[in-house]
Structures are given as structure tokens and as C-alpha cells.
Steps between C-alpha positions, in 0.01 A plus 500: 500500500761345731388505866685446828386132504726430201804535726474254780877504561659841460820396335600568143583231258698598189587196294665254728595770750281593810572813701341683781583860393288641218744779437756437225780746462768599238862534559596797274566867571621486857807692591703179580455130596474586873203717430344229282519253774377730772205601292415146410520389858267784599246407222466137629517386136590133434513546128746746349518569114827549335560657157729250340626744239606758764589323808788257561395162662804320373536606145818687592709316765720805532208734629295484820204280476162581617462154622765568772261751645179321425570131516269251327484305821293774659346668208316386190683665214259601223719559188323738243563625154500865556663686199377223249302624196451184313382147591835354386696720739266426789508135447888493462531712826290254707686192364811680630339565832396146537857390452644751744236391762562118457172436325281740681165522293297781658560811283347832416448574141464854369539600129505875465353696209705826515750671714293793588201352652631153573147373406493116426514373150217249531552310169861438583410429870245223393755352258770497776256353752394214287862412427623522869203295624558229240867500647376423854527859650255620756420836344371798682431753236483888481209611279265766415185539697291334222288228631505320162874500480518373859282204430709420191804489721340281754371271231862460378595376854648791686503465876418857576358820317661817572313797358639846527324757728663773301830534313825357648664749725231774468369471864147597366322214691196311374356673208248253382363300801200384295720293257691361795181390657398316174832315476486399875144384459578282200840379576567145624867569599644778715466866409809709595482875432827589343628861425356840585475483879632815659410494873341270753138581425545387143605150645218494728243572217646225289440248779153642595403440129575129548848488340721216646805705524694804412854524337693828526847638465507884433240583773745365755841568355393857379373614846697745700528223764477162317515302817224675673287481168551137484352461842209708408444294196513188706228632733280626209500170323400326810243753588348493153493124501333487840252749390408281196472206707276673754256609228425875494168657580281578197529855356185707538421848395291543806517281796149510603590417859741634758806291606381493856172305587200722606342240732467643849558869397258746654234594248592233246226342303368163621 
């Protein structure tokens, strides 16, 4: 099991990028670009993920570009393959992203299995990951919470493993903390919880389990007040991380001793 001593410097390295914030956020589903920027500022996130198939970052010069609101000079843009259902489509999409972002190599790979659950298609994900790594991409990869598949992706050369907590957009929180703990314990690269976070306590729990970070979109953009929720998520990730680093007290069915010392209490045993 990873311990606080494994993290002497509390920054997060993802491939060649080092960031201070362990909260990564998406850019979809907001009312407009102004709300997008306000929420991301409130979140403190330094890495923002962009669905290349759905968001203009230069593909259409006649439409507003997200990069005008979230300039790469300030934020690390993480292009993702949301909406891709085959390895071929995912690889093609990220090649386009690299061209649009002047050779940017850090990417988020997701290859979906079906439109209803948005569960990952792991055979296609493994195939795409292998191809992208061979082409020099730094691949962060969305995957099932299967420790064996996670290890396979790590062995391919992915720079971060991103298991789902529950289905994308479900807000159901962490449904299988035991699998996440196994992945965290065995992984030699960062583990980022991706998908399923619904509220701040979900993010805090992920960090308390020892995850290296949390990526979310719907939990912020779908809130009644996205900017306030972004601030709450920022605080939750920081609190969960600090709790992990502090090392929680052991769980006991019975404490066996009071929280206050008995020494000097009248009538206390000597």
C-alpha cells in the first residue's frame, strides 16, 4: 500500500508536465464560455480536458475557439477522445489534436463501448494506447476499475491510469473503493479517478484512498451553481489529499480507551 512517505514533494507529474493542482476539469456542458472560464478559475485546475470531436480549438476558424478563453499559455490543454468508439477513431482524433496544439503530446484516451453506459471498450483502448505510445504520445487513459487491465495499460507505457468511479455523468460516486485501492497500491504511475464523481465528498474520498488526482466535468457543470461547486471541489480534493498525507487513525469497533487521558482524575485507577 502506498504511504505518505511515497510523496515527499506534493506536486503531480503527468508525463513531462508537473502541476500543483490535483483537480483536473472538463470544459463541456457549461452555459457559455464565460461560465466555463469562471468555473475553471474557481476550481484552481491547471489541466483542462477538451473533447476534440465536440469543441472548437481551431478546427473551424469561423467559430469562437475555446483557446481564446483558456489560453495554452496559462492552462495545460488535455485533448481527449470523447465520442470515439474504435481505436482507429481515437488515434486519428489525437493526431489531429497534436497538430492543432503545435505538437502537444499529453493526451487523454478514452474508447467507449456503447452510447448508453459510456463504459470503456477495453480491447480497443489497449489497442489505441499501444499505437499512441509508439508514436510518442504521453497517454492518460480512461479505463474500467479492473486492476489487471490497469497494469496492462501501465506496461504499455501510459503515463496515468484513469479508472472510473462509476459511469460517466452518473454522479453516483465511488461504487467500488476496493478495486481502486488495489489499482493505487499496484500502480507505479499516477492514478486519477475519472467519471462518476457527483459531489465534493466523492472527490475527498478518492483522495483519501490514495488516488493522485480527480478528473471531473459533469459534477461541476451540472450543478445549480457551477462556480460555487468548482470551489467546493477544489477544497475537497485538497482536504482529501491532506487527510491521506496525514494518515488517518485506525478504525476500531470498540475504542477500549477514552479520548481524554484519565491521569489525575479523582477516583481513577493508579
